[in-house]
C-alpha positions in Angstrom: -51.2 -91.8 -70.1 -49.9 -90.4 -66.9 -46.6 -91.8 -67.9 -46.7 -89.5 -71.1 -47.2 -86.4 -69.2 -43.7 -85.7 -67.9 -41.6 -86.1 -71.5 -44.6 -84.5 -73.3 -44.3 -81.5 -70.8 -40.4 -81.3 -70.9 -40.9 -81.3 -74.9 -43.3 -78.5 -74.8 -40.7 -76.6 -72.5 -38.0 -77.1 -74.6 -40.1 -76.0 -77.8 -41.0 -72.8 -75.8 -37.6 -71.8 -74.9 -36.4 -72.6 -78.1 -38.7 -70.4 -79.8 -38.0 -67.6 -77.1 -34.4 -67.9 -77.9 -35.3 -67.7 -81.8 -37.3 -64.7 -81.2 -34.1 -63.2 -79.9 -32.8 -63.6 -83.0 -29.3 -63.6 -83.8 -27.9 -61.0 -85.4 -24.9 -59.5 -87.6 -23.6 -56.1 -88.0 -20.9 -53.7 -88.9 -19.1 -51.3 -86.5 -16.3 -48.5 -86.7 -14.9 -45.8 -84.6 -11.9 -43.9 -83.1 -9.1 -45.6 -81.3 -6.6 -44.1 -79.1 -3.6 -46.4 -78.1 -0.2 -45.8 -76.4 2.9 -48.0 -76.7 4.7 -48.9 -73.3 8.3 -50.4 -73.5 10.2 -52.0 -70.5 13.7 -52.7 -70.0 15.1 -54.0 -66.4 14.0 -51.2 -64.2 13.1 -48.6 -67.1 9.7 -48.1 -68.3 8.2 -45.7 -70.7 4.8 -45.0 -72.2 4.2 -43.1 -75.5 1.6 -40.5 -76.1 -1.9 -41.5 -77.2 -2.0 -42.3 -81.2 -5.4 -41.5 -82.5 -6.7 -44.1 -85.2 -9.5 -45.8 -86.2 -11.2 -49.4 -85.8 -13.7 -51.1 -88.1 -15.0 -54.5 -88.6 -17.7 -56.8 -88.5 -19.7 -58.8 -85.6 -22.2 -61.2 -84.8 -24.5 -61.5 -81.7 -25.7 -64.8 -80.5 -28.4 -64.7 -77.6 -27.7 -67.3 -74.7 -30.8 -66.0 -72.9 -32.3 -62.4 -72.4 -29.5 -61.3 -70.6 -26.7 -62.7 -72.0 -25.2 -63.1 -75.3 -21.9 -64.3 -77.0 -20.7 -61.4 -79.4 -17.5 -62.7 -81.6 -15.8 -59.9 -83.9 -13.4 -59.5 -86.4 -12.0 -55.8 -86.8 -9.0 -54.0 -88.6 -7.6 -51.8 -85.7 -4.7 -49.4 -85.8 -2.4 -49.5 -82.8 0.6 -47.5 -82.0 1.9 -44.5 -80.0 3.3 -41.0 -81.0 6.4 -38.9 -79.2 7.1 -35.1 -79.7 10.3 -33.4 -78.4 11.9 -30.4 -79.0 15.3 -32.2 -79.8 14.0 -35.2 -81.7 10.9 -33.3 -83.5 7.9 -35.5 -83.9 7.4 -39.5 -84.2 4.9 -42.0 -84.5 4.5 -46.0 -84.7 1.6 -47.3 -86.4 0.6 -51.1 -85.9 -2.1 -52.3 -88.3 -3.7 -55.5 -86.8 -6.9 -58.0 -87.6 -8.2 -58.5 -83.9 -10.7 -61.4 -83.1 -12.1 -60.9 -80.0 -14.8 -63.3 -78.4 -16.8 -61.5 -76.0 -19.6 -62.3 -73.5 -22.3 -59.5 -73.4 -24.7 -58.9 -70.4 -27.6 -57.0 -71.1 -29.3 -54.9 -68.4 -33.0 -56.5 -67.7 -34.7 -53.4 -69.0 -37.4 -53.2 -71.5 -37.6 -50.7 -74.3 -35.5 -49.5 -77.2 -32.9 -48.3 -74.9 -30.8 -51.2 -73.3 -27.5 -50.6 -71.6 -24.9 -53.6 -71.4 -21.5 -54.3 -70.3 -19.1 -56.7 -72.2 -15.7 -58.4 -72.1 -13.3 -61.2 -73.0 -10.3 -62.5 -74.7 -9.0 -61.7 -78.3 -6.2 -62.8 -80.5 -4.4 -60.4 -83.0 -2.4 -60.8 -86.3 0.2 -58.3 -87.3 -0.3 -57.0 -91.2 2.1 -54.2 -90.9 4.4 -52.4 -88.6 5.9 -48.7 -89.5 7.3 -45.7 -87.8 7.6 -42.4 -89.1 10.3 -39.8 -87.9 10.3 -36.2 -89.6 9.0 -37.5 -92.5 11.0 -40.5 -92.9 9.3 -44.1 -92.8 11.0 -47.2 -91.8 9.0 -50.6 -91.9 9.2 -52.4 -88.4 7.1 -55.5 -89.2 10.2 -58.0 -89.4 11.0 -56.8 -85.6 7.7 -57.3 -84.3 5.8 -61.0 -83.3 3.1 -61.8 -85.6 0.3 -62.9 -83.1 -0.4 -61.1 -79.9 -3.3 -61.3 -77.5 -5.2 -59.3 -74.5 -8.3 -58.7 -73.2 -11.3 -56.0 -74.2 -13.8 -55.0 -71.4 -16.2 -52.0 -71.8 -19.8 -50.7 -71.8 -22.5 -49.8 -74.4 -26.0 -48.9 -75.2 -28.3 -50.5 -77.7 -30.6 -48.2 -79.4 -32.9 -50.3 -81.5 -30.4 -51.9 -84.3 -27.9 -49.2 -83.4 -25.5 -49.8 -80.8 -22.6 -47.6 -79.4 -19.5 -48.9 -77.4 -16.8 -47.7 -75.4 -14.0 -50.2 -74.6 -10.7 -50.6 -73.2 -8.0 -52.7 -74.6 -5.0 -54.3 -72.8 -2.5 -56.2 -74.4 -0.7 -59.0 -72.6 1.7 -59.9 -75.3 5.3 -58.9 -75.9 5.3 -57.5 -79.1 9.0 -57.4 -79.7 10.9 -60.4 -81.2 13.9 -61.7 -78.8 17.0 -60.2 -80.0 20.3 -61.6 -79.1 21.6 -57.7 -79.4 19.7 -57.2 -76.2 21.5 -59.9 -73.9 23.8 -57.7 -72.7 21.1 -55.5 -70.8 19.8 -56.4 -67.4 16.3 -57.7 -67.8 14.4 -58.6 -71.2 12.9 -55.8 -73.4 9.1 -55.6 -73.6 7.0 -53.8 -75.9 3.2 -53.8 -75.3 0.0 -51.7 -76.0 -3.0 -50.8 -74.5 -5.9 -48.3 -75.8 -9.3 -47.1 -75.8 -12.0 -47.8 -78.5 -15.5 -45.5 -79.3 -17.3 -47.1 -81.9 -20.9 -46.9 -83.4 -22.6 -50.3 -84.8 -25.5 -51.3 -86.9 -27.4 -54.7 -86.6 -29.0 -56.2 -89.3 
């Protein structure tokens, strides 16, 4: 009988742990908010960063608890990135990049009780370019063919759970060069790089 005590104890422990994990039910939700992105272009020693373009982000997410403190949060979001420029000689111009981003985030919850629970998060993402356009003084141009379809980077941020509602602020740093290689740039000293960074403030609702 004593030989059965250890395996029975292990089974009971695993059962209790599994029940606790299921009590922290996996959830799904919707989210949306305001986004502000900039474009940085580099060619050799020259570097230029645009003004921030204000747009939006919206999508769906899931939350899969590992334990009380940790959870995995995958997302699928539509986000507008880009940049703006204003000058006296050239007027105003903007670039709009429409992406579907798929982040895979590790969420770390603060060990506090109650309906208010702060958290931090971070992780990699990959994105697919849907459309890229530029607008200068009312004239629009399609830039999609000049940019790579896939880009990637990391997203990090902080947030607050308020019951089923969550608020988060995140920083998005793109690592990939958005611009396709072009033989016409071979005569310049250095490769042309085109990257994006931005901030997003969003509101979500878990079901």
